[in-house]
Structure formats: structure tokens, C-alpha cells
Backbone as XML, in Angstrom:
<?xml version="1.0"?>
<chain id="A" units="angstrom">
  <residue number="1" name="MET">
    <atom name="N" x="-7.426" y="-63.901" z="25.742"/>
    <atom name="CA" x="-8.524" y="-63.034" z="25.676"/>
    <atom name="C" x="-8.855" y="-61.838" z="26.652"/>
  </residue>
  <residue number="2" name="VAL">
    <atom name="N" x="-8.629" y="-61.798" z="27.842"/>
    <atom name="CA" x="-8.175" y="-60.485" z="28.586"/>
    <atom name="C" x="-6.974" y="-59.299" z="27.855"/>
  </residue>
  <residue number="3" name="VAL">
    <atom name="N" x="-6.333" y="-60.281" z="27.922"/>
    <atom name="CA" x="-4.517" y="-59.539" z="27.551"/>
    <atom name="C" x="-5.393" y="-58.804" z="25.734"/>
  </residue>
  <residue number="4" name="ARG">
    <atom name="N" x="-5.826" y="-59.844" z="25.081"/>
    <atom name="CA" x="-6.639" y="-58.814" z="23.711"/>
    <atom name="C" x="-7.745" y="-58.009" z="24.038"/>
  </residue>
  <residue number="5" name="SER">
    <atom name="N" x="-8.262" y="-57.719" z="24.583"/>
    <atom name="CA" x="-9.218" y="-56.882" z="25.209"/>
    <atom name="C" x="-8.915" y="-55.445" z="26.308"/>
  </residue>
  <residue number="6" name="ARG">
    <atom name="N" x="-7.865" y="-55.688" z="27.053"/>
    <atom name="CA" x="-7.267" y="-54.989" z="27.011"/>
    <atom name="C" x="-6.523" y="-54.222" z="26.204"/>
  </residue>
  <residue number="7" name="ALA">
    <atom name="N" x="-5.303" y="-54.595" z="25.927"/>
    <atom name="CA" x="-4.822" y="-54.248" z="24.772"/>
    <atom name="C" x="-5.665" y="-53.160" z="23.669"/>
  </residue>
  <residue number="8" name="ARG">
    <atom name="N" x="-6.957" y="-53.415" z="23.856"/>
    <atom name="CA" x="-7.717" y="-53.170" z="22.414"/>
    <atom name="C" x="-8.332" y="-51.474" z="23.736"/>
  </residue>
  <residue number="9" name="ALA">
    <atom name="N" x="-8.613" y="-51.983" z="24.608"/>
    <atom name="CA" x="-8.998" y="-51.021" z="25.294"/>
    <atom name="C" x="-7.915" y="-49.864" z="25.562"/>
  </residue>
  <residue number="10" name="ILE">
    <atom name="N" x="-6.807" y="-49.932" z="25.426"/>
    <atom name="CA" x="-6.277" y="-49.009" z="25.266"/>
    <atom name="C" x="-5.406" y="-48.240" z="24.037"/>
  </residue>
  <residue number="11" name="LEU">
    <atom name="N" x="-5.163" y="-49.440" z="23.321"/>
    <atom name="CA" x="-4.972" y="-48.857" z="21.713"/>
    <atom name="C" x="-5.945" y="-47.993" z="21.221"/>
  </residue>
  <residue number="12" name="VAL">
    <atom name="N" x="-7.061" y="-48.185" z="20.682"/>
    <atom name="CA" x="-8.023" y="-48.089" z="20.068"/>
    <atom name="C" x="-8.143" y="-46.167" z="20.628"/>
  </residue>
  <residue number="13" name="PRO">
    <atom name="N" x="-8.856" y="-46.284" z="21.995"/>
    <atom name="CA" x="-8.487" y="-44.982" z="22.165"/>
    <atom name="C" x="-7.015" y="-43.798" z="21.822"/>
  </residue>
  <residue number="14" name="LEU">
    <atom name="N" x="-6.103" y="-44.621" z="22.194"/>
    <atom name="CA" x="-4.777" y="-43.851" z="21.580"/>
    <atom name="C" x="-4.284" y="-43.085" z="20.008"/>
  </residue>
  <residue number="15" name="PHE">
    <atom name="N" x="-5.251" y="-44.401" z="19.443"/>
    <atom name="CA" x="-4.989" y="-44.143" z="17.833"/>
    <atom name="C" x="-6.476" y="-43.017" z="17.998"/>
  </residue>
  <residue number="16" name="PHE">
    <atom name="N" x="-7.265" y="-43.022" z="18.164"/>
    <atom name="CA" x="-8.363" y="-41.885" z="17.933"/>
    <atom name="C" x="-7.546" y="-40.481" z="18.314"/>
  </residue>
  <residue number="17" name="TYR">
    <atom name="N" x="-6.805" y="-40.588" z="19.687"/>
    <atom name="CA" x="-5.815" y="-39.057" z="20.349"/>
    <atom name="C" x="-5.186" y="-38.982" z="19.331"/>
  </residue>
  <residue number="18" name="LEU">
    <atom name="N" x="-4.444" y="-39.982" z="18.479"/>
    <atom name="CA" x="-3.170" y="-39.475" z="17.577"/>
    <atom name="C" x="-3.911" y="-38.727" z="16.598"/>
  </residue>
  <residue number="19" name="VAL">
    <atom name="N" x="-5.174" y="-39.625" z="15.749"/>
    <atom name="CA" x="-5.975" y="-38.884" z="14.785"/>
    <atom name="C" x="-6.635" y="-37.454" z="15.041"/>
  </residue>
  <residue number="20" name="LEU">
    <atom name="N" x="-7.375" y="-37.531" z="15.810"/>
    <atom name="CA" x="-7.761" y="-36.119" z="16.316"/>
    <atom name="C" x="-6.488" y="-34.983" z="16.758"/>
  </residue>
  <residue number="21" name="GLY">
    <atom name="N" x="-5.172" y="-35.532" z="17.197"/>
    <atom name="CA" x="-4.406" y="-34.449" z="17.661"/>
    <atom name="C" x="-3.520" y="-34.025" z="16.065"/>
  </residue>
  <residue number="22" name="SER">
    <atom name="N" x="-3.364" y="-35.382" z="15.411"/>
    <atom name="CA" x="-2.776" y="-34.752" z="13.700"/>
    <atom name="C" x="-3.420" y="-33.753" z="13.222"/>
  </residue>
  <residue number="23" name="ALA">
    <atom name="N" x="-5.100" y="-33.895" z="13.309"/>
    <atom name="CA" x="-6.220" y="-33.562" z="12.614"/>
    <atom name="C" x="-5.841" y="-31.256" z="12.875"/>
  </residue>
  <residue number="24" name="SER">
    <atom name="N" x="-5.790" y="-31.732" z="14.586"/>
    <atom name="CA" x="-6.050" y="-30.535" z="14.836"/>
    <atom name="C" x="-4.522" y="-29.479" z="14.963"/>
  </residue>
  <residue number="25" name="ALA">
    <atom name="N" x="-3.833" y="-30.604" z="14.496"/>
    <atom name="CA" x="-2.500" y="-29.328" z="14.588"/>
    <atom name="C" x="-2.694" y="-29.004" z="13.067"/>
  </residue>
  <residue number="26" name="TYR">
    <atom name="N" x="-3.233" y="-29.878" z="12.061"/>
    <atom name="CA" x="-3.292" y="-29.499" z="10.722"/>
    <atom name="C" x="-3.877" y="-28.516" z="10.655"/>
  </residue>
  <residue number="27" name="LEU">
    <atom name="N" x="-4.810" y="-28.172" z="11.106"/>
    <atom name="CA" x="-5.841" y="-27.140" z="11.441"/>
    <atom name="C" x="-4.931" y="-25.718" z="11.797"/>
  </residue>
  <residue number="28" name="VAL">
    <atom name="N" x="-4.289" y="-26.156" z="12.885"/>
    <atom name="CA" x="-4.110" y="-25.294" z="13.864"/>
    <atom name="C" x="-2.773" y="-24.128" z="12.437"/>
  </residue>
  <residue number="29" name="LYS">
    <atom name="N" x="-2.011" y="-25.605" z="12.072"/>
    <atom name="CA" x="-1.099" y="-25.102" z="11.177"/>
    <atom name="C" x="-1.676" y="-24.210" z="9.627"/>
  </residue>
  <residue number="30" name="ASN">
    <atom name="N" x="-2.480" y="-24.119" z="9.440"/>
    <atom name="CA" x="-3.570" y="-23.648" z="8.158"/>
    <atom name="C" x="-3.760" y="-22.280" z="8.548"/>
  </residue>
  <residue number="31" name="ALA">
    <atom name="N" x="-4.218" y="-22.028" z="9.733"/>
    <atom name="CA" x="-4.924" y="-21.375" z="10.501"/>
    <atom name="C" x="-4.286" y="-20.074" z="10.353"/>
  </residue>
  <residue number="32" name="SER">
    <atom name="N" x="-2.617" y="-20.525" z="10.497"/>
    <atom name="CA" x="-1.780" y="-19.192" z="11.022"/>
    <atom name="C" x="-0.767" y="-19.139" z="9.668"/>
  </residue>
  <residue number="33" name="ARG">
    <atom name="N" x="-0.887" y="-19.933" z="8.988"/>
    <atom name="CA" x="0.295" y="-19.964" z="7.670"/>
    <atom name="C" x="-0.551" y="-19.882" z="6.831"/>
  </residue>
  <residue number="34" name="GLY">
    <atom name="N" x="-1.741" y="-20.476" z="6.366"/>
    <atom name="CA" x="-2.529" y="-20.614" z="5.099"/>
    <atom name="C" x="-2.937" y="-19.546" z="4.430"/>
  </residue>
  <residue number="35" name="GLN">
    <atom name="N" x="-3.381" y="-19.860" z="3.449"/>
    <atom name="CA" x="-4.580" y="-18.715" z="2.296"/>
    <atom name="C" x="-4.832" y="-17.615" z="3.246"/>
  </residue>
  <residue number="36" name="HIS">
    <atom name="N" x="-5.667" y="-17.952" z="4.084"/>
    <atom name="CA" x="-6.889" y="-16.707" z="4.420"/>
    <atom name="C" x="-5.730" y="-16.825" z="6.359"/>
  </residue>
  <residue number="37" name="GLY">
    <atom name="N" x="-4.637" y="-17.523" z="6.806"/>
    <atom name="CA" x="-4.113" y="-17.520" z="7.774"/>
    <atom name="C" x="-4.106" y="-15.988" z="8.611"/>
  </residue>
  <residue number="38" name="THR">
    <atom name="N" x="-3.623" y="-15.950" z="9.557"/>
    <atom name="CA" x="-3.400" y="-14.635" z="9.951"/>
    <atom name="C" x="-2.230" y="-14.113" z="9.603"/>
  </residue>
  <residue number="39" name="GLU">
    <atom name="N" x="-1.312" y="-14.659" z="9.090"/>
    <atom name="CA" x="-0.020" y="-14.383" z="8.319"/>
    <atom name="C" x="-0.394" y="-13.316" z="6.893"/>
  </residue>
  <residue number="40" name="ALA">
    <atom name="N" x="-1.242" y="-14.379" z="6.709"/>
    <atom name="CA" x="-1.780" y="-13.437" z="4.857"/>
    <atom name="C" x="-2.570" y="-12.331" z="5.308"/>
  </residue>
  <residue number="41" name="ARG">
    <atom name="N" x="-3.254" y="-12.373" z="6.548"/>
    <atom name="CA" x="-4.040" y="-11.691" z="7.046"/>
    <atom name="C" x="-3.242" y="-9.990" z="7.296"/>
  </residue>
  <residue number="42" name="THR">
    <atom name="N" x="-2.026" y="-10.063" z="8.312"/>
    <atom name="CA" x="-0.848" y="-9.244" z="8.851"/>
    <atom name="C" x="-0.821" y="-8.687" z="7.307"/>
  </residue>
  <residue number="43" name="ALA">
    <atom name="N" x="-0.398" y="-9.405" z="6.527"/>
    <atom name="CA" x="0.390" y="-8.941" z="4.339"/>
    <atom name="C" x="-0.878" y="-8.052" z="3.883"/>
  </residue>
  <residue number="44" name="PHE">
    <atom name="N" x="-1.852" y="-8.407" z="4.170"/>
    <atom name="CA" x="-3.561" y="-7.868" z="3.400"/>
    <atom name="C" x="-2.956" y="-6.534" z="4.347"/>
  </residue>
  <residue number="45" name="ASP">
    <atom name="N" x="-3.346" y="-6.292" z="5.244"/>
    <atom name="CA" x="-3.471" y="-5.080" z="6.336"/>
    <atom name="C" x="-2.623" y="-3.869" z="5.779"/>
  </residue>
  <residue number="46" name="ARG">
    <atom name="N" x="-1.210" y="-4.596" z="5.529"/>
    <atom name="CA" x="0.160" y="-4.598" z="5.287"/>
    <atom name="C" x="-0.211" y="-3.511" z="3.750"/>
  </residue>
  <residue number="47" name="GLU">
    <atom name="N" x="-0.542" y="-4.089" z="2.848"/>
    <atom name="CA" x="-0.842" y="-3.844" z="1.456"/>
    <atom name="C" x="-2.343" y="-2.417" z="1.470"/>
  </residue>
  <residue number="48" name="SER">
    <atom name="N" x="-2.847" y="-2.702" z="2.042"/>
    <atom name="CA" x="-4.342" y="-2.071" z="2.502"/>
    <atom name="C" x="-3.844" y="-0.433" z="2.785"/>
  </residue>
  <residue number="49" name="ALA">
    <atom name="N" x="-2.829" y="-0.432" z="4.131"/>
    <atom name="CA" x="-2.092" y="1.013" z="4.512"/>
    <atom name="C" x="-1.651" y="1.425" z="3.376"/>
  </residue>
  <residue number="50" name="ASP">
    <atom name="N" x="-0.881" y="0.288" z="2.603"/>
    <atom name="CA" x="0.357" y="1.013" z="1.835"/>
    <atom name="C" x="-0.805" y="1.724" z="0.604"/>
  </residue>
  <residue number="51" name="LEU">
    <atom name="N" x="-1.885" y="1.152" z="-0.006"/>
    <atom name="CA" x="-2.683" y="1.521" z="-0.553"/>
    <atom name="C" x="-3.787" y="2.982" z="-0.260"/>
  </residue>
  <residue number="52" name="ARG">
    <atom name="N" x="-3.701" y="2.880" z="0.830"/>
    <atom name="CA" x="-4.744" y="4.185" z="1.168"/>
    <atom name="C" x="-3.734" y="5.263" z="1.373"/>
  </residue>
  <residue number="53" name="ALA">
    <atom name="N" x="-2.263" y="5.062" z="1.623"/>
    <atom name="CA" x="-1.025" y="6.209" z="2.003"/>
    <atom name="C" x="-1.497" y="6.904" z="0.344"/>
  </residue>
  <residue number="54" name="LYS">
    <atom name="N" x="-1.142" y="5.906" z="-0.969"/>
    <atom name="CA" x="-1.038" y="6.101" z="-1.633"/>
    <atom name="C" x="-2.394" y="7.025" z="-2.388"/>
  </residue>
  <residue number="55" name="LEU">
    <atom name="N" x="-3.469" y="6.374" z="-2.053"/>
    <atom name="CA" x="-4.667" y="6.596" z="-2.567"/>
    <atom name="C" x="-4.859" y="8.093" z="-1.935"/>
  </residue>
  <residue number="56" name="ASP">
    <atom name="N" x="-4.701" y="8.596" z="-0.372"/>
    <atom name="CA" x="-4.546" y="10.087" z="0.275"/>
    <atom name="C" x="-3.369" y="10.569" z="-0.666"/>
  </residue>
  <residue number="57" name="ALA">
    <atom name="N" x="-2.271" y="10.304" z="-1.279"/>
    <atom name="CA" x="-1.719" y="11.044" z="-1.805"/>
    <atom name="C" x="-2.352" y="11.793" z="-3.648"/>
  </residue>
  <residue number="58" name="VAL">
    <atom name="N" x="-2.655" y="10.551" z="-3.862"/>
    <atom name="CA" x="-3.004" y="11.326" z="-5.294"/>
    <atom name="C" x="-4.643" y="12.105" z="-4.849"/>
  </residue>
  <residue number="59" name="GLN">
    <atom name="N" x="-5.457" y="11.819" z="-3.949"/>
    <atom name="CA" x="-6.290" y="12.689" z="-4.073"/>
    <atom name="C" x="-5.749" y="13.757" z="-3.566"/>
  </residue>
  <residue number="60" name="GLN">
    <atom name="N" x="-4.361" y="14.272" z="-2.441"/>
    <atom name="CA" x="-3.960" y="15.823" z="-1.979"/>
    <atom name="C" x="-3.927" y="16.206" z="-3.267"/>
  </residue>
  <residue number="61" name="GLU">
    <atom name="N" x="-3.052" y="15.415" z="-4.852"/>
    <atom name="CA" x="-2.625" y="16.165" z="-5.606"/>
    <atom name="C" x="-3.802" y="16.382" z="-6.640"/>
  </residue>
  <residue number="62" name="ARG">
    <atom name="N" x="-4.715" y="15.420" z="-6.975"/>
    <atom name="CA" x="-5.707" y="15.785" z="-7.263"/>
    <atom name="C" x="-6.554" y="17.463" z="-7.143"/>
  </residue>
  <residue number="63" name="GLU">
    <atom name="N" x="-6.586" y="17.704" z="-6.117"/>
    <atom name="CA" x="-7.445" y="18.320" z="-5.049"/>
    <atom name="C" x="-6.087" y="19.679" z="-5.437"/>
  </residue>
  <residue number="64" name="SER">
    <atom name="N" x="-4.727" y="19.595" z="-5.222"/>
    <atom name="CA" x="-4.124" y="20.699" z="-5.929"/>
    <atom name="C" x="-4.115" y="21.354" z="-7.369"/>
  </residue>
  <residue number="65" name="TRP">
    <atom name="N" x="-4.276" y="20.158" z="-8.322"/>
    <atom name="CA" x="-4.771" y="20.377" z="-9.417"/>
    <atom name="C" x="-6.074" y="20.950" z="-9.936"/>
  </residue>
  <residue number="66" name="ARG">
    <atom name="N" x="-7.114" y="20.435" z="-9.206"/>
    <atom name="CA" x="-8.599" y="21.568" z="-9.085"/>
    <atom name="C" x="-8.635" y="22.502" z="-8.776"/>
  </residue>
  <residue number="67" name="HIS">
    <atom name="N" x="-7.217" y="22.926" z="-7.732"/>
    <atom name="CA" x="-7.491" y="24.529" z="-7.500"/>
    <atom name="C" x="-7.140" y="25.178" z="-8.020"/>
  </residue>
  <residue number="68" name="ARG">
    <atom name="N" x="-6.079" y="24.549" z="-8.905"/>
    <atom name="CA" x="-5.160" y="25.261" z="-9.556"/>
    <atom name="C" x="-5.906" y="25.693" z="-11.201"/>
  </residue>
  <residue number="69" name="VAL">
    <atom name="N" x="-6.852" y="24.634" z="-11.658"/>
    <atom name="CA" x="-7.609" y="24.705" z="-13.035"/>
    <atom name="C" x="-8.811" y="25.682" z="-12.492"/>
  </residue>
  <residue number="70" name="ASP">
    <atom name="N" x="-9.020" y="25.786" z="-11.263"/>
    <atom name="CA" x="-10.342" y="26.761" z="-10.680"/>
    <atom name="C" x="-9.474" y="27.634" z="-10.879"/>
  </residue>
  <residue number="71" name="SER">
    <atom name="N" x="-8.569" y="27.977" z="-9.913"/>
    <atom name="CA" x="-7.773" y="29.382" z="-10.066"/>
    <atom name="C" x="-7.771" y="30.125" z="-11.802"/>
  </residue>
  <residue number="72" name="LEU">
    <atom name="N" x="-7.739" y="29.381" z="-12.427"/>
    <atom name="CA" x="-7.499" y="29.984" z="-13.756"/>
    <atom name="C" x="-8.692" y="30.211" z="-14.737"/>
  </residue>
  <residue number="73" name="ARG">
    <atom name="N" x="-9.632" y="29.971" z="-14.088"/>
    <atom name="CA" x="-10.942" y="30.040" z="-15.196"/>
    <atom name="C" x="-11.399" y="31.395" z="-15.002"/>
  </residue>
  <residue number="74" name="ASN">
    <atom name="N" x="-12.303" y="31.913" z="-16.063"/>
    <atom name="CA" x="-12.072" y="33.552" z="-16.462"/>
    <atom name="C" x="-13.171" y="34.150" z="-15.538"/>
  </residue>
  <residue number="75" name="GLU">
    <atom name="N" x="-14.225" y="33.018" z="-14.341"/>
    <atom name="CA" x="-14.662" y="34.015" z="-13.211"/>
    <atom name="C" x="-13.753" y="34.338" z="-12.259"/>
  </residue>
  <residue number="76" name="SER">
    <atom name="N" x="-12.266" y="34.098" z="-12.290"/>
    <atom name="CA" x="-11.854" y="33.932" z="-10.937"/>
    <atom name="C" x="-10.398" y="33.609" z="-11.031"/>
  </residue>
  <residue number="77" name="ILE">
    <atom name="N" x="-9.844" y="34.489" z="-12.393"/>
    <atom name="CA" x="-8.434" y="34.182" z="-12.521"/>
    <atom name="C" x="-7.889" y="35.252" z="-11.771"/>
  </residue>
  <residue number="78" name="ASP">
    <atom name="N" x="-6.382" y="34.103" z="-11.408"/>
    <atom name="CA" x="-5.748" y="34.464" z="-10.848"/>
    <atom name="C" x="-4.668" y="35.074" z="-11.652"/>
  </residue>
  <residue number="79" name="ARG">
    <atom name="N" x="-3.692" y="36.452" z="-11.401"/>
    <atom name="CA" x="-3.163" y="36.478" z="-12.690"/>
    <atom name="C" x="-1.725" y="36.232" z="-12.351"/>
  </residue>
  <residue number="80" name="ASP">
    <atom name="N" x="-1.383" y="36.095" z="-11.279"/>
    <atom name="CA" x="0.224" y="35.659" z="-10.735"/>
    <atom name="C" x="0.432" y="34.635" z="-11.169"/>
  </residue>
  <residue number="81" name="LEU">
    <atom name="N" x="-0.649" y="33.650" z="-11.208"/>
    <atom name="CA" x="-0.755" y="32.128" z="-11.178"/>
    <atom name="C" x="-0.086" y="31.661" z="-12.801"/>
  </residue>
  <residue number="82" name="LEU">
    <atom name="N" x="-1.691" y="32.958" z="-13.712"/>
    <atom name="CA" x="-1.508" y="32.953" z="-14.744"/>
    <atom name="C" x="0.085" y="33.053" z="-15.674"/>
  </residue>
  <residue number="83" name="GLU">
    <atom name="N" x="0.240" y="34.561" z="-15.383"/>
    <atom name="CA" x="1.854" y="34.597" z="-15.417"/>
    <atom name="C" x="2.869" y="33.815" z="-15.087"/>
  </residue>
  <residue number="84" name="GLN">
    <atom name="N" x="2.970" y="33.091" z="-13.995"/>
    <atom name="CA" x="3.871" y="31.976" z="-13.769"/>
    <atom name="C" x="3.684" y="30.810" z="-14.556"/>
  </residue>
  <residue number="85" name="GLU">
    <atom name="N" x="2.357" y="30.156" z="-15.302"/>
    <atom name="CA" x="2.568" y="29.333" z="-15.871"/>
    <atom name="C" x="2.339" y="29.636" z="-17.638"/>
  </residue>
  <residue number="86" name="ALA">
    <atom name="N" x="2.326" y="30.681" z="-17.527"/>
    <atom name="CA" x="2.384" y="31.731" z="-18.404"/>
    <atom name="C" x="4.401" y="31.835" z="-19.593"/>
  </residue>
  <residue number="87" name="ARG">
    <atom name="N" x="5.056" y="31.702" z="-18.390"/>
    <atom name="CA" x="6.323" y="31.807" z="-18.553"/>
    <atom name="C" x="6.998" y="30.501" z="-17.860"/>
  </residue>
  <residue number="88" name="ALA">
    <atom name="N" x="6.550" y="29.735" z="-17.427"/>
    <atom name="CA" x="7.533" y="28.486" z="-17.583"/>
    <atom name="C" x="7.191" y="27.932" z="-18.580"/>
  </residue>
  <residue number="89" name="ARG">
    <atom name="N" x="5.947" y="27.649" z="-19.488"/>
    <atom name="CA" x="5.379" y="26.802" z="-20.739"/>
    <atom name="C" x="6.286" y="27.695" z="-22.242"/>
  </residue>
  <residue number="90" name="LEU">
    <atom name="N" x="6.511" y="29.039" z="-22.066"/>
    <atom name="CA" x="7.032" y="29.613" z="-22.830"/>
    <atom name="C" x="8.177" y="29.870" z="-23.020"/>
  </residue>
  <residue number="91" name="ASP">
    <atom name="N" x="8.875" y="29.205" z="-21.668"/>
    <atom name="CA" x="10.165" y="29.981" z="-21.468"/>
    <atom name="C" x="10.607" y="31.181" z="-21.187"/>
  </residue>
  <residue number="92" name="ARG">
    <atom name="N" x="9.894" y="32.219" z="-20.908"/>
    <atom name="CA" x="9.895" y="33.618" z="-20.822"/>
    <atom name="C" x="10.408" y="34.480" z="-19.833"/>
  </residue>
  <residue number="93" name="VAL">
    <atom name="N" x="10.849" y="35.810" z="-19.794"/>
    <atom name="CA" x="11.271" y="36.192" z="-18.573"/>
    <atom name="C" x="10.498" y="37.242" z="-18.789"/>
  </residue>
  <residue number="94" name="GLY">
    <atom name="N" x="10.296" y="38.010" z="-17.274"/>
    <atom name="CA" x="9.672" y="39.729" z="-17.134"/>
    <atom name="C" x="10.841" y="40.628" z="-17.530"/>
  </residue>
  <residue number="95" name="LYS">
    <atom name="N" x="10.308" y="41.654" z="-17.510"/>
    <atom name="CA" x="11.200" y="42.749" z="-18.155"/>
    <atom name="C" x="12.337" y="43.199" z="-16.752"/>
  </residue>
  <residue number="96" name="ASP">
    <atom name="N" x="11.626" y="42.697" z="-15.681"/>
    <atom name="CA" x="12.471" y="43.231" z="-14.005"/>
    <atom name="C" x="13.172" y="42.620" z="-13.810"/>
  </residue>
  <residue number="97" name="GLU">
    <atom name="N" x="13.641" y="41.082" z="-14.656"/>
    <atom name="CA" x="14.294" y="40.207" z="-13.873"/>
    <atom name="C" x="15.265" y="40.011" z="-14.253"/>
  </residue>
  <residue number="98" name="VAL">
    <atom name="N" x="16.216" y="39.580" z="-13.678"/>
    <atom name="CA" x="17.872" y="39.480" z="-14.549"/>
    <atom name="C" x="17.886" y="37.386" z="-13.749"/>
  </residue>
  <residue number="99" name="VAL">
    <atom name="N" x="18.459" y="37.351" z="-15.453"/>
    <atom name="CA" x="18.905" y="35.728" z="-15.564"/>
    <atom name="C" x="20.169" y="35.594" z="-15.271"/>
  </residue>
  <residue number="100" name="ILE">
    <atom name="N" x="20.927" y="34.747" z="-15.193"/>
    <atom name="CA" x="22.276" y="34.446" z="-14.503"/>
    <atom name="C" x="22.591" y="33.304" z="-15.614"/>
  </residue>
  <residue number="101" name="PHE">
    <atom name="N" x="23.238" y="33.038" z="-16.349"/>
    <atom name="CA" x="23.329" y="31.325" z="-17.468"/>
    <atom name="C" x="24.610" y="31.146" z="-16.884"/>
  </residue>
  <residue number="102" name="THR">
    <atom name="N" x="24.414" y="29.868" z="-16.655"/>
    <atom name="CA" x="25.366" y="28.704" z="-16.226"/>
    <atom name="C" x="25.662" y="27.712" z="-17.246"/>
  </residue>
  <residue number="103" name="ASP">
    <atom name="N" x="27.022" y="27.369" z="-16.869"/>
    <atom name="CA" x="26.968" y="26.528" z="-17.601"/>
    <atom name="C" x="26.547" y="24.713" z="-16.803"/>
  </residue>
  <residue number="104" name="PRO">
    <atom name="N" x="25.589" y="24.124" z="-18.505"/>
    <atom name="CA" x="25.258" y="22.649" z="-18.324"/>
    <atom name="C" x="26.062" y="21.740" z="-17.552"/>
  </residue>
  <residue number="105" name="ARG">
    <atom name="N" x="27.036" y="21.551" z="-17.747"/>
    <atom name="CA" x="28.257" y="20.711" z="-17.887"/>
    <atom name="C" x="28.806" y="21.401" z="-16.480"/>
  </residue>
  <residue number="106" name="PRO">
    <atom name="N" x="29.066" y="20.456" z="-15.683"/>
    <atom name="CA" x="30.136" y="20.636" z="-14.771"/>
    <atom name="C" x="31.372" y="20.304" z="-14.911"/>
  </residue>
  <residue number="107" name="ARG">
    <atom name="N" x="32.286" y="21.510" z="-14.290"/>
    <atom name="CA" x="33.440" y="21.328" z="-14.517"/>
    <atom name="C" x="34.588" y="20.885" z="-13.801"/>
  </residue>
  <residue number="108" name="ARG">
    <atom name="N" x="35.858" y="20.571" z="-14.584"/>
    <atom name="CA" x="36.376" y="19.584" z="-13.517"/>
    <atom name="C" x="37.690" y="20.251" z="-13.670"/>
  </residue>
</chain>
């Protein structure tokens, strides 16, 4: 009887410690590698930084286009920009410009 109660006094707490230790290990593992863990947070932060960089680039391009459109309005037309845009779209050159034709194919 004494041996049985002594074994029970040792094995029961050991079993509970083992169960609690394995549950804690499971929770710590999922806290670092789970769907909402630290590795997922790092990947999310990296993706967020990439998207913010793309957003900044797109906003700068938008401002550039807005400036170009504003400079082509009737109230404040920029003659140089208008002439440059017209020449680019119509494939025209000015009277005082020199055109040098090159062979589009590379020579061998």
C-alpha cells in the first residue's frame, strides 16, 4: 500500500508536468511559426513595405502626370511642353533640327 501511494505521489504530478510541458511547447511553436506568429508577422511587414514603396512610386507618377496635364490647360499652357508632345505624337521635326537616319538593323 505504501509503495502504491508513493508511486502515485510521484507519477501523477510527473504526468501533469509532462502534459503541461507538451501543451506549452505546442503553444510556443505556434506562436512563432503559426498563421499569426512572428514569422507570419515578418512576412506581412515585408509585404507591407513593398506595397508602400509601390504606392509611393505610383503617387509620384500620378503627380507627374497631373503636372503635365495642368501645364497643357488653356489658362497656363506651356508652349515648350505642348510642342514636344505634338512632335512626339506626330513624328514631326522642327525646321532648324537636323535628322540623322540610322540603320535599325545591327550590322554583322
